[in-house]
MDAnalysis code that builds the backbone (N, CA, C; Angstrom):
import MDAnalysis as mda
import numpy as np

u = mda.Universe.empty(519, n_residues=173, atom_resindex=np.repeat(np.arange(173), 3), trajectory=True)
u.add_TopologyAttr("name", ["N", "CA", "C"] * 173)
u.add_TopologyAttr("resid", np.arange(1, 174))
u.add_TopologyAttr("resname", ["MET", "ALA", "GLN", "ILE", "ASP", "TYR", "ARG", "ARG", "ASN", "ARG", "GLN", "ILE", "ARG", "ILE", "PRO", "GLU", "VAL", "ARG", "LEU", "ILE", "ASP", "GLU", "LYS", "GLY", "GLU", "GLN", "VAL", "GLY", "ILE", "VAL", "THR", "ILE", "GLU", "ASN", "ALA", "ARG", "ARG", "ARG", "ALA", "GLU", "GLU", "ALA", "GLY", "LEU", "ASP", "LEU", "VAL", "GLU", "VAL", "SER", "PRO", "GLN", "ALA", "ARG", "PRO", "PRO", "VAL", "CYS", "LYS", "ILE", "LEU", "ASP", "PHE", "GLY", "LYS", "PHE", "LYS", "TYR", "ALA", "GLN", "ARG", "LYS", "LYS", "GLU", "LYS", "GLY", "GLY", "HIS", "LYS", "ALA", "SER", "SER", "GLN", "LEU", "LYS", "GLU", "LEU", "ARG", "VAL", "ARG", "PRO", "ALA", "ILE", "ASP", "PRO", "HIS", "ASP", "LEU", "GLY", "TYR", "ARG", "VAL", "LYS", "ARG", "GLY", "ARG", "GLU", "PHE", "LEU", "ALA", "SER", "GLY", "HIS", "LYS", "VAL", "GLN", "VAL", "VAL", "CYS", "ILE", "PHE", "ARG", "GLY", "ARG", "GLN", "MET", "PRO", "HIS", "PRO", "GLU", "HIS", "GLY", "PHE", "SER", "VAL", "MET", "ASN", "THR", "VAL", "ILE", "GLU", "GLN", "LEU", "GLU", "ASP", "VAL", "GLY", "LYS", "VAL", "GLU", "ALA", "PRO", "PRO", "ARG", "MET", "MET", "GLY", "ARG", "ARG", "ILE", "THR", "MET", "LEU", "LEU", "THR", "PRO", "ARG", "THR", "VAL", "VAL", "LYS", "PRO", "THR"])
u.atoms.positions = np.array([
    [-25.629, 43.231, 11.316],
    [-24.575, 44.233, 11.350],
    [-23.441, 44.454, 9.894],
    [-23.656, 45.024, 9.239],
    [-22.404, 44.576, 8.438],
    [-21.383, 45.014, 8.433],
    [-20.628, 44.168, 7.796],
    [-18.811, 44.298, 8.191],
    [-17.970, 45.238, 7.219],
    [-17.380, 46.397, 7.475],
    [-17.036, 47.137, 6.698],
    [-15.562, 47.049, 6.468],
    [-15.536, 46.799, 4.600],
    [-14.546, 45.785, 4.511],
    [-13.297, 47.161, 4.260],
    [-11.943, 47.481, 4.766],
    [-11.498, 48.738, 4.636],
    [-9.822, 48.560, 3.883],
    [-9.579, 49.110, 3.113],
    [-8.615, 49.240, 1.780],
    [-7.187, 49.471, 2.967],
    [-6.408, 48.936, 2.771],
    [-4.999, 49.507, 3.099],
    [-3.659, 48.897, 2.600],
    [-2.697, 49.536, 2.848],
    [-1.055, 49.623, 1.978],
    [-1.761, 49.930, 0.887],
    [-1.075, 48.851, -0.028],
    [-1.076, 48.900, -1.534],
    [-2.596, 48.779, -2.072],
    [-3.453, 48.352, -1.463],
    [-5.133, 48.576, -2.226],
    [-5.426, 49.854, -2.221],
    [-4.858, 50.642, -1.708],
    [-5.433, 52.135, -1.947],
    [-4.316, 52.705, -3.346],
    [-5.113, 52.904, -4.229],
    [-4.956, 53.604, -5.820],
    [-4.820, 55.065, -5.869],
    [-5.531, 55.718, -4.957],
    [-5.728, 56.972, -5.134],
    [-4.628, 57.987, -5.141],
    [-4.021, 58.810, -5.946],
    [-3.119, 59.406, -5.787],
    [-2.929, 60.220, -4.843],
    [-3.763, 61.009, -4.154],
    [-3.377, 61.702, -2.797],
    [-4.593, 61.924, -1.861],
    [-3.734, 61.500, -0.614],
    [-4.918, 61.262, 0.743],
    [-4.822, 62.285, 1.500],
    [-5.759, 62.550, 2.550],
    [-5.805, 63.250, 3.542],
    [-5.022, 62.179, 4.886],
    [-4.013, 62.867, 5.325],
    [-3.105, 61.707, 6.215],
    [-3.163, 62.091, 7.404],
    [-3.623, 61.333, 8.262],
    [-3.594, 61.527, 9.949],
    [-2.666, 59.925, 10.120],
    [-1.567, 60.870, 11.015],
    [-0.438, 59.971, 11.664],
    [-0.653, 59.252, 12.617],
    [0.460, 58.466, 13.187],
    [0.162, 57.562, 14.446],
    [-0.333, 58.050, 15.608],
    [-0.216, 59.382, 15.717],
    [-0.475, 60.145, 16.945],
    [-1.914, 60.881, 17.245],
    [-2.817, 60.506, 15.507],
    [-3.697, 61.362, 15.892],
    [-3.505, 62.232, 15.074],
    [-2.607, 63.316, 15.025],
    [-2.499, 64.002, 14.403],
    [-2.563, 64.343, 12.864],
    [-2.822, 65.512, 12.281],
    [-3.535, 65.484, 10.781],
    [-2.102, 66.200, 10.149],
    [-1.938, 65.544, 9.359],
    [-1.350, 65.722, 8.378],
    [-0.837, 66.631, 7.248],
    [-2.380, 66.479, 6.413],
    [-2.961, 67.179, 5.644],
    [-2.568, 66.532, 4.076],
    [-2.771, 67.044, 3.016],
    [-3.394, 66.636, 1.726],
    [-1.625, 65.509, 1.405],
    [-1.318, 64.192, 1.061],
    [0.045, 63.871, 0.818],
    [-0.279, 62.824, -0.397],
    [0.853, 62.776, -1.238],
    [0.866, 61.450, -2.318],
    [0.550, 60.447, -1.476],
    [0.100, 59.351, -2.090],
    [0.057, 58.065, -1.534],
    [1.232, 57.315, -1.605],
    [2.259, 57.891, -2.291],
    [3.335, 56.984, -1.790],
    [4.209, 57.979, -0.817],
    [4.069, 58.714, -0.468],
    [4.561, 59.007, 0.783],
    [3.797, 59.135, 1.913],
    [2.260, 58.835, 1.625],
    [1.986, 57.832, 2.930],
    [1.816, 56.724, 3.514],
    [2.260, 55.809, 2.084],
    [2.934, 54.399, 2.735],
    [4.034, 54.720, 2.956],
    [4.978, 55.494, 2.700],
    [6.611, 55.863, 3.409],
    [6.610, 55.818, 4.746],
    [6.097, 56.943, 5.320],
    [5.632, 56.954, 6.152],
    [5.150, 55.924, 7.728],
    [3.839, 55.386, 7.023],
    [3.583, 53.839, 7.459],
    [4.222, 53.097, 7.596],
    [5.445, 52.910, 6.430],
    [6.356, 51.871, 6.425],
    [7.246, 52.215, 7.621],
    [7.676, 53.257, 7.711],
    [9.059, 53.754, 8.599],
    [8.058, 54.041, 10.089],
    [7.199, 54.383, 10.365],
    [6.179, 53.611, 11.908],
    [6.202, 52.140, 11.920],
    [6.245, 51.323, 10.992],
    [6.278, 50.032, 11.161],
    [4.733, 49.669, 11.434],
    [3.755, 50.415, 10.658],
    [2.357, 50.451, 11.125],
    [1.535, 50.052, 9.440],
    [0.272, 49.930, 9.439],
    [-0.215, 50.033, 7.964],
    [-1.236, 51.364, 8.305],
    [-1.374, 51.703, 6.932],
    [-2.380, 52.704, 5.930],
    [-3.332, 52.380, 5.526],
    [-4.233, 52.537, 6.406],
    [-5.625, 52.261, 6.041],
    [-6.564, 53.458, 6.185],
    [-7.536, 53.260, 5.134],
    [-8.314, 54.207, 4.483],
    [-9.341, 54.068, 4.812],
    [-9.974, 54.977, 5.945],
    [-11.042, 55.361, 6.992],
    [-12.376, 55.724, 6.654],
    [-11.923, 56.963, 5.747],
    [-13.171, 57.488, 5.182],
    [-12.871, 57.426, 3.532],
    [-13.420, 56.332, 3.032],
    [-13.105, 56.427, 1.249],
    [-13.868, 57.504, 0.656],
    [-15.444, 58.243, 1.462],
    [-15.951, 58.703, 0.696],
    [-15.579, 60.654, 0.739],
    [-14.615, 60.678, 1.380],
    [-14.492, 62.114, 1.669],
    [-13.538, 62.486, 0.544],
    [-13.299, 63.431, 0.097],
    [-12.390, 63.922, -1.439],
    [-11.200, 64.779, -0.641],
    [-10.100, 64.577, -0.888],
    [-9.710, 63.221, -0.765],
    [-9.872, 62.495, 0.389],
    [-9.917, 60.986, 0.353],
    [-10.020, 60.073, 1.227],
    [-9.432, 60.288, 2.263],
    [-9.674, 59.826, 3.565],
    [-9.027, 59.630, 4.864],
    [-8.279, 58.092, 4.854],
    [-6.818, 58.906, 5.261],
    [-6.025, 57.877, 5.559],
    [-5.251, 57.865, 6.857],
    [-5.482, 56.763, 7.609],
    [-4.812, 56.955, 9.087],
    [-3.583, 55.951, 9.188],
    [-2.550, 56.143, 9.730],
    [-1.563, 55.236, 10.129],
    [-1.640, 54.534, 11.365],
    [-1.831, 53.460, 11.457],
    [-2.145, 52.440, 12.724],
    [-1.657, 51.025, 12.190],
    [-2.362, 50.133, 13.636],
    [-1.798, 49.057, 13.911],
    [-3.214, 48.407, 12.939],
    [-3.332, 48.047, 11.839],
    [-4.463, 47.159, 11.276],
    [-5.391, 46.272, 12.383],
    [-4.512, 45.481, 13.094],
    [-4.831, 44.406, 14.036],
    [-5.842, 44.745, 14.682],
    [-5.364, 46.402, 15.668],
    [-5.533, 46.866, 16.499],
    [-6.942, 47.236, 16.426],
    [-6.880, 48.130, 15.091],
    [-7.771, 48.735, 14.936],
    [-9.192, 47.898, 14.522],
    [-8.895, 46.613, 14.060],
    [-10.191, 45.592, 13.793],
    [-10.805, 45.323, 14.827],
    [-10.011, 45.068, 15.464],
    [-10.292, 44.605, 16.825],
    [-11.332, 45.764, 17.643],
    [-10.515, 46.533, 17.786],
    [-11.777, 48.112, 18.727],
    [-12.752, 48.241, 17.658],
    [-13.049, 47.799, 16.055],
    [-14.166, 48.145, 15.676],
    [-15.253, 47.015, 15.811],
    [-14.487, 45.886, 16.243],
    [-15.539, 44.340, 16.234],
    [-15.950, 44.667, 17.940],
    [-15.348, 45.420, 18.647],
    [-15.320, 45.525, 20.190],
    [-16.673, 46.924, 20.218],
    [-16.760, 47.447, 19.375],
    [-17.497, 48.682, 19.227],
    [-18.763, 48.205, 18.604],
    [-18.984, 47.372, 17.605],
    [-19.802, 46.973, 16.759],
    [-20.954, 46.347, 17.957],
    [-20.031, 45.159, 18.623],
    [-20.758, 44.373, 19.910],
    [-21.550, 45.032, 20.764],
    [-20.962, 46.456, 21.251],
    [-20.994, 47.380, 21.955],
    [-21.092, 46.926, 23.735],
    [-19.949, 45.976, 23.610],
    [-19.703, 45.979, 24.642],
    [-20.109, 44.810, 25.829],
    [-20.330, 44.337, 26.918],
    [-20.823, 43.709, 27.597],
    [-20.953, 44.183, 29.031],
    [-21.977, 43.681, 29.405],
    [-22.393, 44.121, 30.662],
    [-21.276, 43.891, 32.252],
    [-20.792, 44.915, 32.671],
    [-19.801, 45.064, 34.103],
    [-20.171, 43.606, 34.464],
    [-21.085, 43.211, 34.653],
    [-21.132, 42.367, 35.916],
    [-22.410, 41.822, 36.014],
    [-22.292, 40.507, 36.947],
    [-23.798, 39.970, 36.758],
    [-25.033, 40.512, 37.493],
    [-25.851, 40.233, 37.418],
    [-27.243, 40.363, 38.214],
    [-27.401, 39.914, 39.608],
    [-26.449, 39.198, 39.600],
    [-26.841, 38.305, 40.774],
    [-25.799, 38.574, 41.999],
    [-25.687, 39.818, 42.990],
    [-24.352, 39.375, 43.834],
    [-24.660, 39.214, 45.142],
    [-23.859, 38.819, 45.584],
    [-23.853, 37.594, 46.873],
    [-22.861, 38.340, 48.084],
    [-23.986, 38.108, 49.479],
    [-23.863, 38.657, 50.657],
    [-23.148, 37.783, 51.694],
    [-22.105, 37.146, 51.930],
    [-21.879, 36.294, 52.839],
    [-21.819, 36.687, 54.129],
    [-22.459, 35.821, 55.468],
    [-22.203, 36.544, 56.679],
    [-22.142, 34.970, 57.421],
    [-22.286, 35.356, 58.628],
    [-21.744, 34.180, 59.820],
    [-22.845, 34.430, 60.867],
    [-23.305, 33.100, 61.384],
    [-24.279, 33.376, 62.683],
    [-23.744, 34.456, 63.717],
    [-22.194, 34.491, 64.053],
    [-21.985, 35.015, 65.222],
    [-20.980, 36.603, 64.758],
    [-21.495, 37.087, 63.338],
    [-21.116, 38.298, 63.017],
    [-21.046, 39.606, 63.789],
    [-20.127, 40.486, 63.739],
    [-20.061, 41.780, 64.519],
    [-21.305, 42.637, 63.713],
    [-21.491, 42.913, 64.912],
    [-22.884, 43.966, 64.310],
    [-22.288, 45.039, 63.381],
    [-21.128, 45.664, 63.367],
    [-20.289, 46.311, 62.449],
    [-20.493, 45.472, 60.953],
    [-19.698, 44.128, 61.272],
    [-19.346, 43.812, 59.912],
    [-20.858, 43.791, 59.529],
    [-21.976, 43.291, 59.966],
    [-23.131, 43.343, 59.284],
    [-23.941, 44.089, 58.896],
    [-23.324, 45.290, 59.573],
    [-23.949, 46.832, 59.115],
    [-23.351, 47.012, 57.659],
    [-21.710, 46.961, 57.533],
    [-20.892, 46.814, 56.234],
    [-21.741, 46.077, 55.154],
    [-22.132, 44.518, 55.193],
    [-22.873, 43.682, 54.412],
    [-23.778, 44.369, 53.997],
    [-25.051, 44.876, 54.698],
    [-26.080, 45.319, 54.855],
    [-25.827, 46.925, 53.777],
    [-24.572, 47.529, 54.279],
    [-24.503, 48.513, 53.492],
    [-24.295, 48.535, 51.667],
    [-23.448, 47.182, 51.439],
    [-22.969, 46.885, 50.146],
    [-24.338, 46.408, 49.731],
    [-25.300, 45.359, 50.189],
    [-26.492, 44.826, 49.825],
    [-27.179, 45.847, 49.565],
    [-27.744, 47.302, 50.246],
    [-28.582, 48.131, 49.942],
    [-27.930, 48.804, 48.458],
    [-26.641, 48.930, 48.311],
    [-26.162, 49.205, 46.775],
    [-26.348, 48.660, 45.301],
    [-26.384, 47.242, 45.846],
    [-26.925, 46.639, 44.778],
    [-27.612, 46.259, 44.345],
    [-28.852, 46.303, 45.626],
    [-30.510, 46.890, 45.515],
    [-30.536, 48.076, 44.558],
    [-29.875, 48.929, 45.057],
    [-30.145, 50.174, 44.553],
    [-30.141, 50.268, 43.031],
    [-28.775, 49.466, 42.872],
    [-28.161, 49.410, 41.332],
    [-29.105, 48.624, 40.414],
    [-30.362, 47.680, 40.901],
    [-30.765, 46.770, 40.386],
    [-30.387, 45.610, 40.077],
    [-29.474, 45.017, 40.999],
    [-29.270, 43.589, 41.160],
    [-30.372, 42.953, 42.127],
    [-30.002, 41.617, 42.048],
    [-30.760, 40.501, 42.913],
    [-29.454, 40.337, 43.649],
    [-29.874, 39.933, 45.331],
    [-28.846, 40.162, 46.374],
    [-29.173, 38.422, 46.495],
    [-27.727, 37.378, 46.935],
    [-28.459, 36.215, 47.384],
    [-27.264, 36.618, 48.482],
    [-28.162, 35.894, 49.931],
    [-27.992, 36.892, 51.319],
    [-27.063, 35.274, 51.738],
    [-26.114, 34.765, 52.034],
    [-25.303, 33.558, 52.627],
    [-25.008, 33.052, 53.997],
    [-25.386, 32.609, 54.436],
    [-25.223, 32.613, 56.095],
    [-24.381, 30.852, 56.108],
    [-23.321, 31.151, 56.436],
    [-22.356, 29.957, 56.817],
    [-22.159, 29.207, 58.181],
    [-22.284, 28.194, 58.058],
    [-22.115, 27.592, 59.682],
    [-20.793, 26.410, 59.839],
    [-20.099, 26.822, 60.793],
    [-18.410, 26.125, 60.897],
    [-19.002, 25.606, 62.158],
    [-18.512, 24.045, 62.024],
    [-18.407, 23.145, 63.410],
    [-19.224, 23.276, 64.345],
    [-19.439, 23.703, 65.614],
    [-20.447, 24.232, 66.730],
    [-21.222, 24.877, 66.859],
    [-21.479, 25.003, 65.389],
    [-22.344, 26.321, 64.929],
    [-23.448, 25.745, 64.282],
    [-23.345, 24.601, 64.028],
    [-24.632, 23.910, 63.329],
    [-25.445, 23.376, 64.264],
    [-25.358, 22.895, 65.634],
    [-26.755, 22.457, 66.256],
    [-27.518, 24.237, 66.645],
    [-27.171, 24.867, 66.446],
    [-27.950, 26.488, 66.484],
    [-28.094, 27.359, 65.042],
    [-29.128, 26.987, 64.563],
    [-29.261, 27.051, 63.299],
    [-30.324, 28.808, 63.365],
    [-30.880, 28.915, 64.781],
    [-31.634, 29.822, 65.148],
    [-30.854, 31.219, 65.159],
    [-29.819, 31.575, 65.381],
    [-28.619, 32.360, 65.149],
    [-28.180, 32.490, 63.929],
    [-28.595, 31.783, 62.805],
    [-28.366, 32.193, 61.315],
    [-29.642, 32.801, 61.071],
    [-30.934, 32.561, 61.512],
    [-31.584, 32.945, 61.022],
    [-32.330, 34.375, 61.657],
    [-31.252, 34.624, 62.897],
    [-31.799, 35.956, 63.117],
    [-30.370, 36.731, 62.479],
    [-29.491, 36.841, 61.868],
    [-29.342, 37.443, 61.283],
    [-29.663, 37.356, 60.223],
    [-30.377, 36.559, 59.073],
    [-31.328, 36.953, 58.090],
    [-32.436, 37.792, 58.021],
    [-33.009, 37.258, 59.216],
    [-34.023, 38.382, 59.899],
    [-33.467, 39.917, 59.896],
    [-32.401, 40.191, 60.058],
    [-31.854, 41.114, 60.728],
    [-31.671, 42.189, 59.743],
    [-31.025, 41.196, 58.493],
    [-30.905, 41.887, 57.299],
    [-31.979, 42.047, 56.280],
    [-33.039, 41.433, 56.577],
    [-34.669, 41.593, 55.641],
    [-34.597, 42.945, 56.401],
    [-34.964, 42.991, 57.538],
    [-35.322, 44.202, 58.750],
    [-34.540, 45.503, 57.951],
    [-33.258, 45.285, 57.718],
    [-32.410, 46.650, 57.142],
    [-32.330, 46.760, 55.788],
    [-32.983, 46.169, 55.300],
    [-33.058, 46.149, 53.452],
    [-34.588, 46.298, 53.040],
    [-36.007, 46.436, 53.623],
    [-37.035, 45.911, 53.821],
    [-37.492, 47.701, 52.837],
    [-36.525, 48.725, 52.967],
    [-37.025, 49.865, 52.328],
    [-36.543, 49.759, 50.703],
    [-35.217, 49.083, 50.389],
    [-35.022, 48.915, 48.950],
    [-35.268, 47.383, 48.517],
    [-35.416, 46.327, 49.233],
    [-35.622, 44.888, 48.822],
    [-36.315, 44.388, 48.858],
    [-36.905, 43.528, 48.403],
    [-38.408, 42.515, 49.006],
    [-37.705, 40.829, 48.963],
    [-38.292, 40.074, 49.803],
    [-37.756, 39.124, 49.517],
    [-38.213, 37.880, 48.701],
    [-37.301, 37.378, 47.919],
    [-37.991, 36.940, 46.419],
    [-38.048, 35.219, 47.079],
    [-37.040, 34.429, 47.897],
    [-36.887, 33.186, 48.354],
    [-36.549, 33.147, 49.950],
    [-37.059, 33.083, 50.751],
    [-36.879, 33.280, 52.036],
    [-36.007, 32.500, 52.790],
    [-35.409, 32.824, 54.024],
    [-34.281, 32.162, 53.942],
    [-34.623, 30.679, 54.386],
    [-33.759, 29.914, 53.910],
    [-34.264, 28.053, 54.052],
    [-32.431, 27.284, 54.196],
    [-32.360, 26.483, 55.149],
    [-31.438, 25.647, 55.403],
    [-31.229, 24.796, 54.378],
    [-29.978, 24.646, 53.856],
    [-29.409, 24.081, 53.210],
    [-27.919, 23.380, 53.637],
    [-27.850, 22.526, 54.406],
    [-26.610, 21.558, 54.283],
    [-25.970, 22.431, 55.458],
    [-24.780, 23.239, 55.412],
    [-24.362, 23.958, 56.554],
    [-24.321, 25.594, 55.977],
    [-25.340, 25.902, 55.359],
    [-25.999, 27.195, 54.920],
    [-27.403, 27.389, 54.892],
    [-27.460, 28.938, 55.427],
    [-28.795, 29.558, 54.934],
    [-28.802, 30.283, 53.862],
    [-29.630, 30.281, 52.458],
    [-29.500, 31.234, 51.798],
    [-31.067, 31.478, 51.345],
    [-30.950, 33.064, 51.168],
    [-32.336, 33.963, 50.259],
    [-31.782, 34.663, 49.603],
    [-32.899, 35.291, 48.765],
    [-32.793, 36.139, 47.772],
    [-33.710, 37.053, 47.772],
    [-32.920, 38.414, 47.569],
    [-33.587, 39.343, 47.771],
    [-33.441, 40.174, 46.593],
    [-34.475, 40.848, 46.013],
    [-34.845, 41.699, 44.910],
    [-35.377, 43.037, 44.866],
    [-34.845, 44.023, 43.915],
    [-34.611, 45.074, 44.163],
    [-36.301, 45.592, 43.790],
    [-36.878, 46.574, 44.916],
    [-38.044, 46.990, 44.843],
    [-38.497, 47.944, 43.819],
    [-39.469, 47.542, 42.804],
    [-40.026, 48.485, 42.299],
    [-40.387, 49.546, 42.428],
    [-39.554, 50.856, 41.945],
    [-40.090, 52.522, 42.411],
    [-40.528, 52.805, 41.088],
    [-41.834, 53.548, 41.256],
    [-42.518, 54.322, 40.310],
    [-42.217, 55.586, 40.244],
    [-41.553, 55.968, 38.937],
    [-41.026, 57.258, 38.671],
    [-42.063, 58.194, 38.388],
    [-42.050, 59.703, 39.388],
    [-43.592, 60.722, 38.771],
    [-42.892, 61.014, 37.391],
    [-44.413, 60.951, 36.569],
    [-43.610, 61.744, 35.607],
    [-44.274, 62.931, 35.108],
])
């Protein structure tokens, strides 16, 4: 993408310009001296935003902020969040809490994210991994309509992890 070089302040040499003030309101056609004076009074820059127009369009604005906004627009922003979401559960989780976590997992899978489900053990829960595996199986059963198991539940130290991916939905044409 080509970087546009904007003329500003003393670089603008046209006798008359169409001016847009710092509030974004169109002032009209004014002399370049008048436009520069208004920009200085506001403590901002006079920037030629549309040099092809007759007369050219100039705006009173903070040039640093303007360049930053242009770069952000050029990049197109970035994705708001990662593709991998995590649900944390416990071996002795309350059914209501589990239902809430499953609901969130359903939302993540529906929006196309992968979901990693992690069951964390503490203290005396360690000798009973079957409780954790039963919680994981419950999650799988409740989410099987929107997601499928990519990595089955596996015990690693004090945690059981599994990975769910969204089911591919064939859209009718």
